[in-house]
N, C-alpha and C positions, 0 to 999 in steps of 0.2 A: 529465411524469413520466419519470424515468430508472430503468430496472431494471438492477441489477448482479448478476452471478453470478460468484462467486469459485470457483476450482478450482485443483488442483495440489498440494494438501496431501497429507501422508502420513507414514509412519514412516521415519526415516532415522537412521543412526548419526552420532555426533559426528564432525565433520570433513567430512561429506557436503554435498550440494547439493540444492536444490529450486528449481523455478521456479513461482511462482504466477501465475495469469492472472485478470484481471477483465474479463469481457465485458459490454458495455453495450448496451442496446436502449432504444428509445423516443425518444431524441434523440441527435444527434451529440455526441460528447464534446469537440469542438474548443474550446468556450468554457468548459470545466470544468477546474479544477485537480483532481488526483486524489491521494488519499492511501491509505496502508496503515496500519492500526492493529492492535494485537493485545491479547488479554486472556488471561492465564493464570489457572488456578483460584485463587480466593481473592484475586485482585489486581484493581486497577482497570485499565481500558482505557488503553493507552499508545500514543503516536505512534511509528511506525516510519520512514516515509518519505513524501515527497510530491513531486509534479512539477507544474510550472506548466502552464497551458493550451497553451503553445507548445512545451513540453519544453525551453525555454531555461534553466530553473532547476530544480535538484533540492535536496531537503532531507532530512537524515537524523538520526535519533537517534544520540547518541554511542555507544550500545551496539552499533549495527550498522554504523557508518561504516567503510568499507573492506572490509566483507564482503557487504553487500547493495547491489543496484543496481536502482533504479526506472527504468522506461522506458515509453514509450507508442507506440502505432501508431494514429493517429487515423483512418487509412483503414480499419482493422479495428475501430475503436471498442473497443480493448482496451488495458489497462494491465498491465504485468508487474512482478513483483518477483523478481529473481534473488537467491537466498540461497546463499551459499557459506560454507565453514568453519563450519557450523552447530554450535551448542553446546546442551547440555541446557537452559540457561536461555532458549533461543529457543522452547521448547515453549509453545504457546498456540493459541488460535483466532485466525486472521488475517482481518481484515475490510478490504474496499476501500470507499472512499467518494468521492463526487463533490461538488465545491463550485463553484457557478456563479461564476466569477471570471475573466472574460477580461481580457487586457491587464495582468495582475498577475504580476510576476516579480521576481527579485532579492531583495535584503535587505528591501525593503518588504513582501514577502509572507511572510517567514520566520515571524514570530510567529503570524499568523492561520492559516496552513496546518498548524501544529502542534496546533491546537485542534480537537478532535473536534466540539465544539458548533457550529462554523462550517460543517460539511458538511451538504449538503441531502439526499443520498441515500446509503444504505448497502446493501451486499451482505449475504448470509446468513452468511458466514464459512466458512473452511475450516481443518480441524484440521492443525496441524503438530506432530509429536512427534519429539523428538531423543533418542535413547537414548545412554547413556554407555558 
């Protein structure tokens, strides 16, 4: 079992920045791909970003590409999502998730890591609110 705790959300003005963290316990994250998803009120959950087990590959939704950066520190068992140039449409609850998928990286992992149903463990979510 892997327990994930997301933190770092809050209220920020448009154009501002936030850094989300996802701390894991129970098992080392080194064999897991990690993803961030978000869900706005009245909308379906959507993919935001993912990072392969080795951090060799990263994947982003078009809506956040160039503004958000996903990273990981396996020594700290933590994954991060740096969010810059935030927009009101980024307002949502952000969830981190872990997918047991060692040795998967590059284009071969792109499709699968964008699918929330492929992830094994989920954190509780952290609220991000961007005011205009």
